[in-house]
PASEBA-1860 file (N, C-alpha, C; in nm, 3 decimals):
! residues 284
1> MFNAVRRY> 11.233/-3.888/4.804/11.101/-3.898/4.741/10.991/-3.886/4.847 ~ 11.013/-3.960/4.963/10.913/-3.957/5.069/10.896/-3.817/5.125 ~ 11.007/-3.747/5.146/11.000/-3.612/5.201/10.927/-3.516/5.109 ~ 10.934/-3.541/4.978/10.870/-3.453/4.882/10.719/-3.461/4.888 ~ 10.668/-3.579/4.924/10.522/-3.597/4.926/10.467/-3.599/5.069 ~ 10.556/-3.589/5.168/10.514/-3.603/5.307/10.408/-3.502/5.348 ~ 10.422/-3.380/5.299/10.327/-3.277/5.341/10.186/-3.303/5.294 ~ 10.169/-3.395/5.196/10.035/-3.426/5.145/9.972/-3.543/5.218
9> LPGKLGNP> 10.048/-3.612/5.304/9.997/-3.729/5.375/9.920/-3.686/5.499 ~ 9.819/-3.766/5.536/9.739/-3.731/5.654/9.809/-3.766/5.785 ~ 9.764/-3.701/5.893/9.806/-3.735/6.028/9.955/-3.733/6.051 ~ 10.003/-3.834/6.128/10.143/-3.837/6.168/10.237/-3.864/6.051 ~ 10.184/-3.918/5.942/10.269/-3.945/5.827/10.310/-3.816/5.757 ~ 10.227/-3.716/5.769/10.258/-3.588/5.706/10.344/-3.502/5.796 ~ 10.367/-3.378/5.752/10.443/-3.285/5.836/10.356/-3.241/5.953 ~ 10.395/-3.272/6.075/10.313/-3.234/6.190/10.311/-3.083/6.208
17> APVLPVVR> 10.198/-3.033/6.258/10.187/-2.889/6.285/10.280/-2.853/6.400 ~ 10.344/-2.737/6.396/10.431/-2.696/6.506/10.351/-2.679/6.635 ~ 10.413/-2.714/6.745/10.349/-2.703/6.876/10.420/-2.594/6.956 ~ 10.342/-2.502/7.010/10.397/-2.394/7.092/10.355/-2.416/7.236 ~ 10.446/-2.459/7.323/10.410/-2.476/7.465/10.385/-2.341/7.531 ~ 10.284/-2.338/7.617/10.242/-2.214/7.682/10.239/-2.236/7.833 ~ 10.302/-2.147/7.907/10.300/-2.152/8.053/10.236/-2.025/8.105 ~ 10.137/-2.040/8.193/10.070/-1.924/8.252/10.135/-1.890/8.387
25> LQGAIGMA> 10.179/-1.766/8.401/10.238/-1.717/8.525/10.145/-1.609/8.579 ~ 10.060/-1.646/8.673/9.953/-1.556/8.717/9.948/-1.546/8.868 ~ 9.925/-1.424/8.916/9.902/-1.403/9.057/10.008/-1.316/9.122 ~ 9.982/-1.281/9.247/10.080/-1.206/9.326/10.201/-1.295/9.351 ~ 10.319/-1.237/9.354/10.443/-1.313/9.364/10.483/-1.327/9.510 ~ 10.508/-1.452/9.552/10.537/-1.481/9.692/10.407/-1.497/9.769 ~ 10.402/-1.444/9.891/10.281/-1.443/9.974/10.221/-1.582/9.988 ~ 10.303/-1.680/10.020/10.256/-1.818/10.030/10.188/-1.844/10.164
33> TPLRPGLS> 10.074/-1.915/10.158/10.004/-1.964/10.276/9.957/-2.106/10.243 ~ 9.903/-2.183/10.340/9.862/-2.320/10.311/9.766/-2.333/10.194 ~ 9.676/-2.237/10.176/9.578/-2.247/10.068/9.603/-2.149/9.955 ~ 9.704/-2.062/9.969/9.737/-1.965/9.865/9.888/-1.973/9.838 ~ 9.930/-2.070/9.756/10.075/-2.090/9.736/10.147/-1.970/9.677 ~ 10.077/-1.884/9.605/10.142/-1.769/9.545/10.225/-1.809/9.424 ~ 10.274/-1.708/9.353/10.359/-1.731/9.236/10.503/-1.727/9.283 ~ 10.573/-1.840/9.273/10.711/-1.850/9.320/10.785/-1.946/9.229
41> LSSVANNL> 10.916/-1.951/9.244/10.995/-2.042/9.162/10.951/-2.186/9.183 ~ 10.927/-2.223/9.309/10.889/-2.362/9.337/10.755/-2.398/9.274 ~ 10.665/-2.302/9.258/10.533/-2.332/9.203/10.532/-2.335/9.050 ~ 10.634/-2.280/8.986/10.634/-2.274/8.839/10.748/-2.352/8.775 ~ 10.847/-2.394/8.854/10.967/-2.458/8.797/10.933/-2.581/8.715 ~ 10.844/-2.667/8.764/10.810/-2.790/8.694/10.747/-2.762/8.558 ~ 10.654/-2.667/8.553/10.589/-2.633/8.426/10.687/-2.571/8.328 ~ 10.778/-2.488/8.378/10.880/-2.429/8.290/10.970/-2.538/8.231
49> DKAFAFKK> 11.012/-2.632/8.315/11.097/-2.742/8.266/11.026/-2.820/8.157 ~ 10.898/-2.849/8.177/10.822/-2.925/8.078/10.810/-2.849/7.947 ~ 10.785/-2.719/7.956/10.767/-2.639/7.835/10.894/-2.634/7.750 ~ 11.006/-2.611/7.815/11.132/-2.600/7.741/11.183/-2.736/7.692 ~ 11.124/-2.845/7.742/11.166/-2.978/7.701/11.107/-3.019/7.566 ~ 11.016/-2.940/7.511/10.960/-2.969/7.378/11.070/-2.943/7.274 ~ 11.133/-3.050/7.228/11.250/-3.034/7.142/11.220/-2.962/7.011 ~ 11.106/-2.991/6.950/11.077/-2.935/6.818/10.996/-2.806/6.825
57> APAVALIV> 10.967/-2.760/6.946/10.890/-2.636/6.959/10.972/-2.518/6.908 ~ 10.913/-2.431/6.826/10.988/-2.317/6.773/11.019/-2.211/6.878 ~ 10.944/-2.213/6.988/10.962/-2.114/7.095/10.882/-2.160/7.216 ~ 10.892/-2.085/7.324/10.809/-2.107/7.442/10.735/-1.978/7.470 ~ 10.604/-1.990/7.492/10.522/-1.872/7.521/10.489/-1.867/7.669 ~ 10.499/-1.749/7.727/10.465/-1.726/7.867/10.354/-1.623/7.874 ~ 10.249/-1.655/7.945/10.142/-1.559/7.971/10.165/-1.502/8.110 ~ 10.191/-1.373/8.119/10.219/-1.309/8.248/10.101/-1.222/8.288
65> NSPGGSPV> 10.052/-1.245/8.409/9.943/-1.163/8.462/9.968/-1.148/8.612 ~ 10.048/-1.048/8.648/10.088/-1.032/8.789/10.111/-0.885/8.823 ~ 10.059/-0.842/8.939/10.083/-0.705/8.984/10.212/-0.689/9.063 ~ 10.287/-0.798/9.080/10.414/-0.789/9.151/10.410/-0.864/9.283 ~ 10.505/-0.831/9.370/10.519/-0.899/9.497/10.665/-0.909/9.534 ~ 10.710/-1.027/9.572/10.846/-1.048/9.618/10.948/-1.023/9.507 ~ 11.043/-0.930/9.528/11.146/-0.908/9.426/11.241/-1.026/9.412 ~ 11.261/-1.100/9.522/11.350/-1.217/9.516/11.289/-1.326/9.429
73> QSRLIYQR> 11.163/-1.361/9.454/11.098/-1.465/9.375/11.083/-1.421/9.229 ~ 11.060/-1.293/9.207/11.050/-1.242/9.069/11.180/-1.265/8.994 ~ 11.291/-1.232/9.059/11.420/-1.248/8.994/11.456/-1.395/8.976 ~ 11.422/-1.480/9.074/11.449/-1.623/9.061/11.375/-1.684/8.942 ~ 11.248/-1.645/8.925/11.171/-1.695/8.811/11.232/-1.646/8.680 ~ 11.267/-1.517/8.676/11.332/-1.460/8.558/11.459/-1.537/8.524 ~ 11.543/-1.561/8.623/11.669/-1.630/8.600/11.648/-1.772/8.550 ~ 11.548/-1.842/8.605/11.522/-1.979/8.559/11.477/-1.981/8.413
81> IRALAEEH> 11.393/-1.886/8.376/11.347/-1.880/8.237/11.464/-1.856/8.143 ~ 11.550/-1.760/8.177/11.663/-1.730/8.089/11.762/-1.848/8.083 ~ 11.782/-1.916/8.195/11.873/-2.030/8.195/11.819/-2.141/8.105 ~ 11.689/-2.168/8.113/11.628/-2.271/8.029/11.631/-2.231/7.881 ~ 11.608/-2.103/7.855/11.609/-2.056/7.717/11.746/-2.075/7.654 ~ 11.851/-2.047/7.729/11.987/-2.063/7.677/12.024/-2.211/7.665 ~ 11.983/-2.290/7.765/12.014/-2.432/7.762/11.950/-2.503/7.643 ~ 11.824/-2.469/7.614/11.750/-2.536/7.508/11.749/-2.457/7.378
89> EKQVLVFV> 11.814/-2.341/7.379/11.821/-2.254/7.260/11.682/-2.224/7.206 ~ 11.596/-2.176/7.296/11.458/-2.144/7.260/11.433/-1.993/7.270 ~ 11.355/-1.943/7.177/11.306/-1.805/7.186/11.193/-1.802/7.288 ~ 11.186/-1.695/7.365/11.082/-1.679/7.466/10.992/-1.562/7.427 ~ 10.863/-1.591/7.416/10.764/-1.488/7.385/10.677/-1.466/7.508 ~ 10.670/-1.343/7.555/10.590/-1.311/7.672/10.465/-1.234/7.627 ~ 10.350/-1.280/7.676/10.224/-1.215/7.646/10.164/-1.162/7.775 ~ 10.143/-1.031/7.781/10.089/-0.967/7.901/9.937/-0.967/7.892
97> EDVAASGG> 9.872/-1.013/7.998/9.726/-1.004/8.003/9.686/-0.874/8.073 ~ 9.623/-0.881/8.188/9.578/-0.758/8.254/9.694/-0.669/8.297 ~ 9.794/-0.731/8.359/9.903/-0.649/8.414/10.032/-0.729/8.424 ~ 10.142/-0.662/8.393/10.277/-0.711/8.423/10.349/-0.591/8.481 ~ 10.336/-0.574/8.612/10.388/-0.455/8.678/10.477/-0.495/8.794 ~ 10.574/-0.408/8.824/10.667/-0.432/8.933/10.732/-0.569/8.912 ~ 10.720/-0.662/9.009/10.779/-0.794/8.993/10.724/-0.870/8.873 ~ 10.598/-0.842/8.837/10.540/-0.905/8.719/10.612/-0.861/8.593
105> YMIALAGD> 10.650/-0.733/8.588/10.726/-0.687/8.471/10.869/-0.742/8.475 ~ 10.926/-0.759/8.596/11.059/-0.819/8.605/11.060/-0.958/8.543 ~ 10.955/-1.036/8.568/10.944/-1.168/8.505/10.929/-1.154/8.354 ~ 10.849/-1.058/8.309/10.827/-1.038/8.166/10.957/-1.007/8.092 ~ 11.054/-0.949/8.163/11.182/-0.916/8.100/11.255/-1.040/8.049 ~ 11.216/-1.157/8.094/11.278/-1.281/8.047/11.243/-1.308/7.901 ~ 11.143/-1.240/7.849/11.102/-1.261/7.711/11.196/-1.195/7.611 ~ 11.221/-1.264/7.499/11.293/-1.201/7.388/11.203/-1.099/7.320
113> EIIADPSS> 11.074/-1.123/7.327/10.973/-1.027/7.282/10.863/-1.020/7.387 ~ 10.812/-0.901/7.411/10.700/-0.881/7.503/10.584/-0.824/7.424 ~ 10.472/-0.896/7.424/10.354/-0.854/7.349/10.243/-0.826/7.450 ~ 10.178/-0.713/7.438/10.074/-0.673/7.533/9.945/-0.639/7.461 ~ 9.836/-0.644/7.535/9.706/-0.596/7.486/9.705/-0.443/7.500 ~ 9.627/-0.374/7.417/9.621/-0.227/7.432/9.580/-0.182/7.572 ~ 9.502/-0.266/7.641/9.456/-0.229/7.775/9.539/-0.291/7.887 ~ 9.645/-0.363/7.853/9.734/-0.417/7.955/9.803/-0.304/8.031
121> VVGSIGVV> 9.841/-0.331/8.155/9.917/-0.235/8.236/10.058/-0.289/8.253 ~ 10.157/-0.206/8.221/10.296/-0.249/8.231/10.379/-0.141/8.301 ~ 10.491/-0.183/8.359/10.582/-0.086/8.421/10.589/-0.099/8.571 ~ 10.570/0.011/8.641/10.583/0.018/8.787/10.721/-0.030/8.830 ~ 10.823/0.027/8.766/10.962/-0.013/8.794/11.009/0.064/8.917 ~ 10.986/0.005/9.031/11.021/0.070/9.157/11.009/-0.028/9.271 ~ 11.027/0.020/9.392/11.019/-0.064/9.512/10.933/0.009/9.614 ~ 10.841/-0.063/9.678/10.752/0.001/9.774/10.745/-0.083/9.902
129> SAGFGFVD> 10.741/-0.015/10.014/10.715/-0.078/10.144/10.600/-0.002/10.208 ~ 10.501/-0.074/10.255/10.383/-0.008/10.311/10.344/-0.073/10.443 ~ 10.281/0.005/10.528/10.237/-0.047/10.657/10.148/0.055/10.725 ~ 10.126/0.035/10.855/10.042/0.125/10.932/10.118/0.166/11.059 ~ 10.080/0.280/11.113/10.137/0.325/11.240/10.031/0.324/11.348 ~ 10.060/0.259/11.461/9.963/0.248/11.570/10.018/0.311/11.698 ~ 10.091/0.420/11.680/10.163/0.480/11.793/10.070/0.517/11.908 ~ 9.955/0.577/11.878/9.865/0.625/11.984/9.759/0.524/12.023
137> LLDKIGVE> 9.749/0.414/11.948/9.640/0.319/11.973/9.652/0.252/12.108 ~ 9.773/0.210/12.145/9.789/0.136/12.270/9.751/0.219/12.392 ~ 9.788/0.348/12.388/9.749/0.435/12.501/9.598/0.447/12.513 ~ 9.530/0.453/12.399/9.384/0.471/12.401/9.313/0.348/12.455 ~ 9.368/0.231/12.432/9.300/0.109/12.476/9.363/0.052/12.604 ~ 9.464/0.122/12.658/9.521/0.083/12.785/9.608/-0.041/12.780 ~ 9.683/-0.058/12.673/9.772/-0.173/12.659/9.917/-0.125/12.660 ~ 10.002/-0.195/12.736/10.144/-0.162/12.742/10.222/-0.249/12.643
145> RRVHTSGT> 10.302/-0.185/12.559/10.384/-0.256/12.460/10.517/-0.292/12.522 ~ 10.558/-0.421/12.515/10.685/-0.465/12.569/10.765/-0.532/12.458 ~ 10.883/-0.477/12.430/10.971/-0.530/12.327/11.110/-0.545/12.385 ~ 11.167/-0.665/12.375/11.301/-0.692/12.427/11.386/-0.746/12.313 ~ 11.500/-0.687/12.287/11.586/-0.730/12.177/11.729/-0.748/12.225 ~ 11.808/-0.821/12.148/11.950/-0.838/12.176/12.035/-0.755/12.081 ~ 11.969/-0.675/12.000/12.036/-0.583/11.909/11.972/-0.447/11.920 ~ 12.052/-0.342/11.916/12.000/-0.208/11.942/11.898/-0.163/11.838
153> RKAILDPF> 11.902/-0.222/11.717/11.808/-0.179/11.613/11.725/-0.295/11.561 ~ 11.714/-0.400/11.641/11.639/-0.518/11.599/11.492/-0.486/11.577 ~ 11.437/-0.390/11.648/11.295/-0.360/11.639/11.267/-0.234/11.558 ~ 11.355/-0.203/11.462/11.332/-0.082/11.383/11.202/-0.094/11.304 ~ 11.139/0.019/11.282/11.014/0.028/11.206/10.899/-0.047/11.272 ~ 10.907/-0.065/11.403/10.797/-0.124/11.478/10.674/-0.033/11.461 ~ 10.561/-0.087/11.414/10.445/-0.001/11.388/10.382/0.058/11.514 ~ 10.419/0.008/11.632/10.364/0.060/11.756/10.457/0.161/11.823
161> RPEVEGDV> 10.564/0.200/11.753/10.657/0.300/11.806/10.671/0.412/11.704 ~ 10.702/0.533/11.749/10.720/0.645/11.654/10.833/0.614/11.556 ~ 10.820/0.664/11.434/10.925/0.645/11.335/11.051/0.719/11.378 ~ 11.165/0.654/11.352/11.295/0.713/11.379/11.360/0.747/11.245 ~ 11.409/0.869/11.232/11.463/0.916/11.105/11.571/0.822/11.050 ~ 11.658/0.773/11.136/11.764/0.684/11.090/11.712/0.551/11.040 ~ 11.603/0.502/11.102/11.545/0.375/11.058/11.483/0.389/10.919 ~ 11.414/0.500/10.897/11.353/0.525/10.766/11.461/0.540/10.659
169> AHLKALQH> 11.570/0.608/10.695/11.681/0.624/10.601/11.741/0.489/10.563 ~ 11.751/0.399/10.660/11.804/0.265/10.633/11.712/0.190/10.535 ~ 11.582/0.200/10.559/11.486/0.134/10.469/11.496/0.189/10.328 ~ 11.507/0.321/10.316/11.516/0.382/10.184/11.645/0.342/10.112 ~ 11.753/0.327/10.187/11.879/0.281/10.126/11.864/0.139/10.073 ~ 11.794/0.055/10.150/11.768/-0.081/10.106/11.683/-0.083/9.979 ~ 11.579/0.000/9.978/11.493/0.009/9.861/11.572/0.056/9.738 ~ 11.662/0.150/9.761/11.743/0.202/9.650/11.828/0.092/9.589
177> EIHEVFID> 11.886/0.006/9.671/11.968/-0.104/9.619/11.885/-0.197/9.533 ~ 11.767/-0.234/9.581/11.680/-0.325/9.505/11.633/-0.258/9.377 ~ 11.603/-0.128/9.384/11.558/-0.053/9.267/11.667/-0.052/9.159 ~ 11.791/-0.033/9.201/11.901/-0.030/9.105/11.919/-0.164/9.035 ~ 11.898/-0.274/9.109/11.904/-0.407/9.047/11.796/-0.419/8.939 ~ 11.676/-0.372/8.971/11.563/-0.376/8.878/11.594/-0.292/8.753 ~ 11.643/-0.171/8.774/11.674/-0.081/8.662/11.779/-0.144/8.571 ~ 11.880/-0.204/8.632/11.986/-0.267/8.553/11.930/-0.381/8.469
185> MVRTRRGE> 11.837/-0.458/8.524/11.774/-0.566/8.448/11.697/-0.512/8.329 ~ 11.623/-0.404/8.350/11.545/-0.344/8.241/11.637/-0.295/8.130 ~ 11.742/-0.224/8.168/11.834/-0.170/8.068/11.907/-0.282/7.992 ~ 11.944/-0.387/8.065/12.015/-0.498/8.002/11.926/-0.571/7.902 ~ 11.803/-0.599/7.941/11.715/-0.679/7.857/11.649/-0.598/7.745 ~ 11.618/-0.473/7.771/11.546/-0.395/7.670/11.641/-0.315/7.581 ~ 11.759/-0.283/7.632/11.863/-0.222/7.551/11.818/-0.096/7.478 ~ 11.848/-0.091/7.349/11.820/0.029/7.269/11.670/0.049/7.242
193> RLREDDEL> 11.590/-0.049/7.278/11.445/-0.033/7.259/11.385/0.064/7.359 ~ 11.454/0.089/7.470/11.402/0.179/7.574/11.402/0.324/7.529 ~ 11.303/0.398/7.571/11.298/0.543/7.552/11.298/0.604/7.693 ~ 11.417/0.627/7.746/11.429/0.670/7.885/11.394/0.817/7.903 ~ 11.326/0.844/8.013/11.300/0.981/8.057/11.292/0.980/8.208 ~ 11.254/1.092/8.268/11.253/1.102/8.414/11.147/1.013/8.480 ~ 11.048/0.967/8.402/10.938/0.891/8.460/10.953/0.741/8.444 ~ 11.041/0.696/8.355/11.046/0.554/8.322/11.071/0.467/8.444
201> FSGLFWAG> 11.162/0.509/8.531/11.197/0.429/8.649/11.142/0.489/8.778 ~ 11.036/0.569/8.765/10.981/0.638/8.882/10.880/0.553/8.958 ~ 10.839/0.440/8.902/10.733/0.360/8.962/10.600/0.377/8.894 ~ 10.591/0.469/8.795/10.468/0.486/8.720/10.444/0.366/8.629 ~ 10.322/0.352/8.583/10.286/0.242/8.493/10.197/0.295/8.381 ~ 10.193/0.219/8.271/10.124/0.267/8.151/10.043/0.155/8.087 ~ 9.948/0.195/8.003/9.873/0.099/7.922/9.961/0.051/7.807 ~ 9.913/-0.054/7.738/9.994/-0.123/7.640/10.063/-0.037/7.536
209> EAGRDRGL> 9.990/0.050/7.469/10.051/0.128/7.360/10.151/0.231/7.413 ~ 10.121/0.293/7.526/10.217/0.386/7.586/10.341/0.310/7.633 ~ 10.321/0.188/7.680/10.435/0.104/7.719/10.520/0.069/7.598 ~ 10.455/0.045/7.486/10.530/0.017/7.362/10.608/0.140/7.319 ~ 10.547/0.256/7.329/10.616/0.380/7.290/10.740/0.404/7.375 ~ 10.740/0.358/7.500/10.853/0.377/7.589/10.953/0.261/7.578 ~ 10.921/0.162/7.499/11.012/0.049/7.480/10.999/-0.059/7.584 ~ 10.896/-0.053/7.669/10.875/-0.156/7.769/10.818/-0.283/7.709
217> VDAIGDLR> 10.744/-0.271/7.599/10.693/-0.387/7.526/10.728/-0.368/7.379 ~ 10.723/-0.478/7.305/10.762/-0.474/7.164/10.645/-0.454/7.069 ~ 10.529/-0.508/7.106/10.418/-0.505/7.012/10.286/-0.516/7.086 ~ 10.180/-0.479/7.016/10.044/-0.496/7.065/9.984/-0.616/6.994 ~ 9.930/-0.708/7.070/9.875/-0.827/7.008/9.825/-0.926/7.111 ~ 9.801/-1.050/7.065/9.755/-1.156/7.155/9.824/-1.286/7.117 ~ 9.812/-1.385/7.202/9.885/-1.511/7.186/9.849/-1.582/7.056 ~ 9.723/-1.606/7.032/9.682/-1.685/6.916/9.722/-1.617/6.784
225> STAREKFG> 9.691/-1.490/6.771/9.722/-1.419/6.647/9.873/-1.413/6.623 ~ 9.948/-1.385/6.727/10.094/-1.376/6.713/10.154/-1.511/6.677 ~ 10.104/-1.617/6.742/10.156/-1.751/6.713/10.129/-1.790/6.568 ~ 10.011/-1.762/6.518/9.978/-1.796/6.380/10.061/-1.713/6.281 ~ 10.085/-1.588/6.316/10.164/-1.502/6.229/10.310/-1.549/6.222 ~ 10.364/-1.593/6.336/10.504/-1.631/6.341/10.530/-1.774/6.294 ~ 10.437/-1.867/6.327/10.466/-2.008/6.305/10.366/-2.078/6.213 ~ 10.277/-2.002/6.153/10.182/-2.061/6.057/10.046/-2.084/6.118
233> KDVKLRLI> 9.946/-2.089/6.032/9.807/-2.098/6.079/9.775/-2.232/6.143 ~ 9.859/-2.334/6.124/9.834/-2.466/6.182/9.900/-2.486/6.318 ~ 9.966/-2.385/6.370/10.036/-2.399/6.497/9.939/-2.441/6.608 ~ 9.985/-2.532/6.693/9.904/-2.581/6.804/9.956/-2.522/6.935 ~ 9.866/-2.463/7.013/9.903/-2.408/7.143/9.884/-2.515/7.250 ~ 9.986/-2.544/7.327/9.980/-2.649/7.429/10.002/-2.590/7.567 ~ 9.894/-2.576/7.643/9.904/-2.520/7.778/9.968/-2.623/7.870 ~ 10.074/-2.584/7.937/10.146/-2.673/8.027/10.096/-2.651/8.169
241> GGERSFFP> 10.055/-2.757/8.234/10.010/-2.746/8.373/9.860/-2.733/8.379 ~ 9.811/-2.612/8.381/9.668/-2.589/8.393/9.637/-2.528/8.527 ~ 9.511/-2.527/8.562/9.468/-2.465/8.688/9.515/-2.549/8.806 ~ 9.557/-2.482/8.912/9.602/-2.549/9.033/9.482/-2.606/9.107 ~ 9.499/-2.726/9.159/9.393/-2.789/9.238/9.368/-2.710/9.366 ~ 9.243/-2.713/9.413/9.210/-2.644/9.538/9.283/-2.708/9.655 ~ 9.299/-2.841/9.650/9.362/-2.912/9.761/9.509/-2.936/9.733 ~ 9.598/-2.908/9.829/9.741/-2.932/9.810/9.767/-3.080/9.787
249> RKAGVGLE> 9.863/-3.112/9.699/9.896/-3.250/9.671/10.020/-3.297/9.747 ~ 10.083/-3.209/9.820/10.206/-3.245/9.890/10.177/-3.353/9.994 ~ 10.258/-3.456/9.992/10.238/-3.566/10.085/10.258/-3.519/10.228 ~ 10.178/-3.578/10.320/10.196/-3.548/10.460/10.123/-3.424/10.508 ~ 10.038/-3.365/10.427/9.961/-3.249/10.469/9.840/-3.295/10.547 ~ 9.832/-3.259/10.675/9.722/-3.302/10.758/9.598/-3.219/10.735 ~ 9.487/-3.262/10.797/9.360/-3.193/10.776/9.366/-3.051/10.827 ~ 9.430/-3.029/10.943/9.437/-2.894/10.999/9.514/-2.802/10.906
257> ALMGGRDG> 9.629/-2.853/10.852/9.707/-2.772/10.759/9.631/-2.750/10.630 ~ 9.558/-2.857/10.586/9.482/-2.848/10.462/9.376/-2.739/10.471 ~ 9.305/-2.737/10.583/9.199/-2.639/10.601/9.253/-2.507/10.655 ~ 9.383/-2.503/10.684/9.445/-2.379/10.727/9.455/-2.363/10.876 ~ 9.363/-2.423/10.953/9.365/-2.403/11.097/9.337/-2.257/11.129 ~ 9.338/-2.222/11.259/9.314/-2.083/11.296/9.424/-1.993/11.245 ~ 9.550/-2.034/11.270/9.662/-1.952/11.225/9.671/-1.950/11.073 ~ 9.648/-2.068/11.010/9.653/-2.075/10.864/9.546/-1.989/10.800
265> LSADIISA> 9.426/-1.991/10.859/9.317/-1.911/10.804/9.349/-1.763/10.816 ~ 9.405/-1.722/10.930/9.442/-1.581/10.948/9.546/-1.539/10.846 ~ 9.648/-1.625/10.827/9.753/-1.595/10.729/9.696/-1.587/10.589 ~ 9.600/-1.675/10.561/9.540/-1.676/10.427/9.459/-1.549/10.403 ~ 9.388/-1.503/10.504/9.310/-1.380/10.491/9.403/-1.261/10.469 ~ 9.511/-1.255/10.547/9.608/-1.147/10.530/9.670/-1.150/10.392 ~ 9.707/-1.271/10.348/9.765/-1.286/10.214/9.668/-1.241/10.107 ~ 9.541/-1.277/10.124/9.440/-1.238/10.026/9.423/-1.086/10.022
273> LEARALWA> 9.426/-1.022/10.138/9.414/-0.877/10.143/9.534/-0.809/10.080 ~ 9.654/-0.862/10.106/9.775/-0.806/10.046/9.771/-0.819/9.894 ~ 9.730/-0.937/9.848/9.721/-0.959/9.703/9.616/-0.867/9.641 ~ 9.503/-0.853/9.711/9.395/-0.766/9.661/9.445/-0.622/9.650 ~ 9.524/-0.578/9.748/9.577/-0.442/9.746/9.673/-0.423/9.628 ~ 9.753/-0.526/9.596/9.844/-0.516/9.482/9.767/-0.499/9.352 ~ 9.665/-0.583/9.332/9.585/-0.571/9.209/9.514/-0.436/9.202 ~ 9.465/-0.388/9.318/9.387/-0.264/9.321/9.471/-0.144/9.282
281> RFGL> 9.602/-0.149/9.303/9.688/-0.037/9.265/9.679/-0.006/9.116 ~ 9.641/-0.108/9.038/9.636/-0.091/8.893/9.492/-0.091/8.842 ~ 9.399/-0.065/8.933/9.258/-0.056/8.893/9.196/-0.188/8.858 ~ 9.249/-0.297/8.910/9.200/-0.431/8.874/9.140/-0.502/8.994
END
């Protein structure tokens, strides 16, 4: 009798609205410095655990906004999401904001469904290594380069030495191995939804609708509208975590480490430039 009238009762006595936990995964992956922790397994594990711990939640929503970065951290985050989804028997919905490319798309693959905005950028399924060559610079400024190693190829790809064909070939072989792991993940997770052609795994990227046409995403939409469509107009979105504090909370962090110090500041500037370059590849 009580269950029959419960939906008409106010507040907690009635049927509570479903709650959809939401975790935001944003930023370049890896690239950790004292003031720029980066997106890594250690930085997101706690929020993921909290989200999947909602016993009555119909699913877990992930907002992905990342241009990529470390393939290792990307895969670790992906694996943790899938492990939690299986452990708690939860559906995972991924919502792409500005970009889910390269490692960002690898993380998005953890979703049972991937929903993107028409202007989102998705794809970039490839591996890239970039740097600079300063072969002639030292001669021009009168500096002698001294490198001592205990291995014959320990200093391969040194930017102050001419490129060696064998060293480049070794790097490309390494990239090929990582690329194949990425391709296998895409094929495994997307399955028959993929529309493969010569460009799909070339490193190119596409806007939301073109990504949907290629099977990289399932639908065009947004978090609120999709949640209401799937779980009812009363669904409550619960953001887990929130914005990271400017100051690190880890115990034992001294003032010099907190402010970065000379070395910390230099590392932070380099990290910021690397992250900026990743976003810029996608016009962002």
